[in-house]
Kinemage of the C-alpha trace (Angstrom):
@kinemage 1
@onewidth
@group {chain A} dominant
@subgroup {mainchain}
@vectorlist {calphas} color= white
{ca met a 1} P -9.542 -39.945 1.712
{ca thr a 2} L -7.292 -38.161 -0.717
{ca thr a 3} L -5.836 -40.047 -3.611
{ca leu a 4} L -2.410 -39.594 -4.947
{ca met a 5} L -3.993 -37.765 -7.888
{ca asp a 6} L -5.712 -35.288 -5.615
{ca arg a 7} L -2.534 -34.606 -3.873
{ca tyr a 8} L -0.671 -33.976 -7.130
{ca ala a 9} L -3.406 -31.748 -8.215
{ca thr a 10} L -3.249 -29.737 -4.983
{ca ala a 11} L 0.564 -29.356 -5.227
{ca thr a 12} L 0.449 -28.204 -8.748
{ca gly a 13} L -2.522 -25.806 -8.277
{ca thr a 14} L -4.849 -27.801 -10.681
{ca asn a 15} L -7.239 -29.079 -7.906
{ca leu a 16} L -10.754 -28.061 -8.911
{ca arg a 17} L -11.736 -26.843 -5.493
{ca gln a 18} L -8.558 -24.564 -5.475
{ca leu a 19} L -9.458 -23.200 -8.909
{ca glu a 20} L -12.959 -22.475 -7.736
{ca ile a 21} L -11.662 -20.630 -4.623
{ca arg a 22} L -9.177 -18.651 -6.696
{ca leu a 23} L -11.949 -17.739 -9.215
{ca met a 24} L -14.239 -16.548 -6.350
{ca trp a 25} L -11.400 -14.553 -4.901
{ca leu a 26} L -10.906 -12.760 -8.322
{ca val a 27} L -14.658 -11.984 -8.537
{ca arg a 28} L -14.675 -10.560 -5.038
{ca glu a 29} L -11.722 -8.343 -5.647
{ca tyr a 30} L -13.153 -7.086 -9.019
{ca thr a 31} L -16.377 -6.272 -7.325
{ca arg a 32} L -14.598 -4.643 -4.444
{ca his a 33} L -12.712 -2.375 -6.785
{ca thr a 34} L -15.586 -1.426 -9.128
{ca thr a 35} L -18.132 -0.639 -6.324
{ca pro a 36} L -18.088 2.915 -4.993
{ca lys a 37} L -17.739 3.125 -1.307
{ca ala a 38} L -19.590 5.800 0.890
{ca gly a 39} L -18.217 9.133 0.035
{ca gln a 40} L -15.575 7.735 -2.404
{ca pro a 41} L -15.703 6.835 -6.000
{ca ala a 42} L -14.844 3.332 -7.251
{ca arg a 43} L -11.040 2.743 -7.674
{ca leu a 44} L -11.908 1.051 -11.112
{ca asp a 45} L -14.489 2.545 -13.352
{ca ile a 46} L -16.895 -0.030 -14.390
{ca arg a 47} L -17.093 1.260 -17.916
{ca ser a 48} L -13.488 1.492 -18.519
{ca asp a 49} L -11.731 -0.602 -20.990
{ca gln a 50} L -9.702 -2.177 -18.179
{ca ala a 51} L -12.719 -3.199 -16.280
{ca arg a 52} L -14.283 -4.734 -19.367
{ca trp a 53} L -11.140 -6.667 -20.203
{ca val a 54} L -10.956 -8.157 -16.714
{ca ala a 55} L -14.637 -8.977 -16.866
{ca glu a 56} L -14.382 -10.753 -20.083
{ca gly a 57} L -11.620 -12.916 -18.596
{ca leu a 58} L -13.720 -13.722 -15.510
{ca leu a 59} L -16.737 -14.582 -17.499
{ca asp a 60} L -14.631 -16.680 -19.800
{ca ala a 61} L -13.079 -18.566 -16.822
{ca cys a 62} L -16.515 -19.067 -15.252
{ca arg a 63} L -17.905 -20.480 -18.552
{ca val a 64} L -14.999 -22.932 -18.814
{ca phe a 65} L -15.333 -23.819 -15.197
{ca asp a 66} L -19.137 -24.539 -15.585
{ca arg a 67} L -18.322 -26.791 -18.561
{ca arg a 68} L -15.464 -28.539 -16.750
{ca asp a 69} L -16.839 -32.085 -17.503
{ca leu a 70} L -16.582 -31.317 -21.287
{ca ala a 71} L -13.281 -29.280 -20.982
{ca gly a 72} L -10.084 -30.879 -19.678
{ca arg a 73} L -8.607 -29.802 -16.445
{ca ser a 74} L -5.746 -28.069 -18.232
{ca thr a 75} L -8.299 -25.973 -20.221
{ca val a 76} L -9.816 -24.857 -16.788
{ca val a 77} L -6.485 -24.138 -15.372
{ca ala a 78} L -5.526 -21.984 -18.296
{ca ala a 79} L -8.813 -20.016 -18.203
{ca val a 80} L -8.387 -19.313 -14.422
{ca arg a 81} L -4.680 -18.272 -14.986
{ca arg a 82} L -5.666 -15.961 -17.976
{ca ala a 83} L -8.308 -14.260 -15.626
{ca glu a 84} L -5.769 -13.885 -12.897
{ca asp a 85} L -3.095 -12.468 -15.266
{ca arg a 86} L -5.607 -9.906 -16.442
{ca trp a 87} L -6.596 -8.921 -12.857
{ca trp a 88} L -2.914 -8.561 -11.658
{ca thr a 89} L -2.182 -6.395 -14.794
{ca val a 90} L -5.049 -3.902 -14.096
{ca arg a 91} L -4.344 -4.120 -10.267
{ca gly a 92} L -0.641 -3.147 -11.040
{ca glu a 93} L -1.777 -0.181 -13.096
{ca leu a 94} L -4.009 0.868 -10.217
{ca leu a 95} L -1.201 0.653 -7.720
{ca arg a 96} L 1.023 2.747 -10.063
{ca glu a 97} L -1.629 5.336 -10.172
{ca asp a 98} L -1.966 5.486 -6.437
{ca ile a 99} L 1.833 5.857 -6.085
{ca ala a 100} L 1.858 8.613 -8.747
{ca arg a 101} L -0.965 10.399 -6.966
{ca ala a 102} L 0.778 10.169 -3.683
{ca asp a 103} L 3.924 11.667 -5.315
{ca leu a 104} L 2.100 14.734 -6.304
{ca arg a 105} L 1.741 15.900 -2.738
{ca pro a 106} L 3.489 19.259 -1.942
{ca glu a 107} L 6.959 18.763 -0.540
{ca glu a 108} L 6.475 21.372 2.174
{ca pro a 109} L 3.958 21.165 4.879
{ca met a 110} L 0.742 23.098 4.231
{ca leu a 111} L 0.851 24.737 7.725
{ca arg a 112} L 3.853 26.543 8.859
{ca leu a 113} L 4.583 26.953 12.583
{ca ala a 114} L 4.813 30.503 13.824
{ca arg a 115} L 8.223 29.808 15.548
{ca pro a 116} L 10.810 27.123 15.060
{ca ala a 117} L 10.059 23.796 16.905
{ca gly a 118} L 13.363 23.997 18.669
{ca gly a 119} L 12.435 27.069 20.600
{ca arg a 120} L 13.552 30.684 20.449
{ca ser a 121} L 17.207 31.657 20.074
{ca leu a 122} L 17.417 35.443 20.661
{ca pro a 123} L 20.829 37.225 20.421
{ca ala a 124} L 20.588 38.192 24.118
{ca gln a 125} L 20.049 34.520 25.135
{ca gln a 126} L 23.114 33.528 23.061
{ca ala a 127} L 25.370 36.106 24.798
{ca thr a 128} L 24.167 35.029 28.191
{ca his a 129} L 24.972 31.356 27.460
{ca ala a 130} L 28.490 32.468 26.070
{ca arg a 131} L 29.191 34.423 29.231
{ca leu a 132} L 28.143 31.558 31.520
{ca ala a 133} L 30.248 29.127 29.537
{ca ala a 134} L 33.352 31.490 29.956
{ca arg a 135} L 32.895 31.560 33.691
{ca thr a 136} L 32.770 27.733 34.111
{ca thr a 137} L 35.637 25.844 35.318
{ca ala a 138} L 37.195 22.740 33.663
{ca thr a 139} L 34.901 20.551 35.569
{ca gly a 140} L 31.839 22.333 34.253
{ca arg a 141} L 30.683 23.809 37.533
{ca pro a 142} L 30.277 27.644 37.590
{ca arg a 143} L 32.463 29.502 40.186
{ca gly a 144} L 30.062 30.353 42.914
{ca arg a 145} L 30.891 33.834 44.128
{ca glu a 146} L 31.964 35.317 40.719
{ca leu a 147} L 28.742 34.122 39.052
{ca thr a 148} L 26.558 35.612 41.784
{ca arg a 149} L 28.479 39.032 41.872
{ca gln a 150} L 28.475 39.544 38.127
{ca arg a 151} L 24.806 39.162 37.710
């Protein structure tokens, strides 16, 4: 049975179970971005200053969370929020790098087609279409005998 205080803590984001889940999510995201995948390097270098900065925030939040009996709830909330702020700052920089890398693609396609996609448009074909258009009536139907005789 939940008490009024538990409901208030859940609504304000200070419920200890919610804080634990948020902290676990941060650790998982940090690990996912610093671990290389098959054939691809890690998105965030583990030895970079950014990775160290986030790791310090995560470790600090974990230490405060482990000593939550000694620390007040507001201290735990502040530590988790600091870790989240650090992660979102670094994550934003990673996204900006990805966007900048995508913007460096060449503007024209690497492969060019041998002929235009719309088909050929030779001068002889254009002349045939012009003659056919001149011989059509206002209804759009060609005059039967004239068309066959002139071919």
